Structures are given as C-alpha cells and as structure tokens.
Phi, psi and omega in degrees: 000126182270121178290330178294318179299318180290327175297317180293327178287313186223073185299326182284332179273325185275309171078346182236147179260351179210154177295149179295151183279161174302326180294320177291323178300320177295313180299329182282338190242348180279151173072015181261350185078026181300325182299331182254003183286143174268335181214130180229143176230146176235132179252130180063053183293342177061240181271355173098019179296311178288326180303313180298318179295321179293316181297329177293331183264339189289140175292151186299325184267006180279152176267147183218120178240131177249133180243114184229123184279336182277117186296324179293316178294323178298318178296320178297320178295317180295325178289320183283324180234082188301331182269356183281137174276108180251116178264124179271094186195177178267159186299330183296344180259023181306320183298337179295329185254330177262086188275352174241157181306135183262135181277325183220132171239126177248131186236131171249021184292146178277078187301323183286348177268359184265154171287164178300320181297315183285326173306312182295318180297315182294317181289327176296322178296323178295308183295327178291327182279333185289150171289164182303330179260014187294159181234149183226139176222142177209176181224165177216151179278141183301320186290348179258000191305326185258010176284153180305316179298322180292318179292322177298316180295321179299318178295318181296318179300318181288338175279343185257348181225144179286332181232126177223127177235153177237129183280174170293164180292134171269098184286336180276056177209153179241109352286167174304146186217165171231163186245136170263130173241123185233149180215162179060078183296141176258113183265150175246157186301321181293333177294315181297319179295317181295323179292318179297319179295319180294319181292329182280339184282000000 
C-alpha cells in the first residue's frame, strides 16, 4: 500500500507523504509501559509502522485496537496483521471499540490538518478512553511547528494532560519530526457523557 498514493487521494485524511521511519517508531513506542499494558489503542495506523513496533512490545494477553478511517489502509492493515482488530472509523469514535479503560494510546493522526473542532473531539475521545494513569503519544513534523494548527494542538494537549513532554527532533524521518508524550489525562464532564453515549450506541 502506497502512502503517497493515499495522500494524493485524501490529503486531509492521510496527512503524510511517506511512511514513518523505524527511528520515529522507536521514539513513539519506548517508555510508555506497553509491555505491561492490558489494553492499547492506535489511531491512524496508516501502513502499520507503529503497529509493528507496538506488537513487538505488547504482552500476549493484552488487547490491541487500531482505528483507521481510510478504507484502503484498513484493508492493508488487516492483510498485514491478520489477528489485529482494525476498526474502520474516525478517532472520535474510539470509545465504541475500546470498551474498557485503555492504558496506552498511540496516534499517527494528522493533527495539523484538522479543524479546531475536530482536534478537540479527537483528543477528548482519547482522554475519555484512557485509564487514570494512561499515556498518550503522537508526533508532529518540524516544518509545521509554528503554524496556527500546530500551536493550537500543543495548547490543547497541555490542557488535556497533566504531564506533556516533547522529544528531540527525529531527523531520520521524512519529514523530520518530534514526539509528544503525555500522561495523566484530564477529563471534562462532557467527555464522560460523550463516552457513555458512544458505548451505549
């Protein structure tokens, strides 16, 4: 499956012109406690670079749900990882598939391509799904760091988590990127209501 082809088909949904590098996959998955997690979710797995790294670390009895909105990429993931549960849906509906508290959420979503409303909805879904001690990781491209959507997302992330860290730049990626690592989700009352409604539907 060509990520470039999917970017040309759906640039706002795909957000990347090349698959993430192994170096970025390591930065995205180390230090999250994936090895001890009972439940892990991945948003926007794309071609499965982070998925593969997560599966190498995941305990055998842990649950793993991938949510991918692009139907072609979802089919590719099912073919590449036959035992993986791939939900073809948008990130805001995470609670529909993660019915128990999630310990780790890894995201490859194109946050800077999203509207403010959808950024908020997607991140609210993450914090609502996470356990109280849950961890979240995502990445951003260096060249977009000072754009309004990127700065808006950084502020939103810090409003949604008690702890937010940013790694050094991973230069061995196209384009170069850095990783956000966040912990201790801050939930809002409307998030809890939305999660309950989604789980009941």
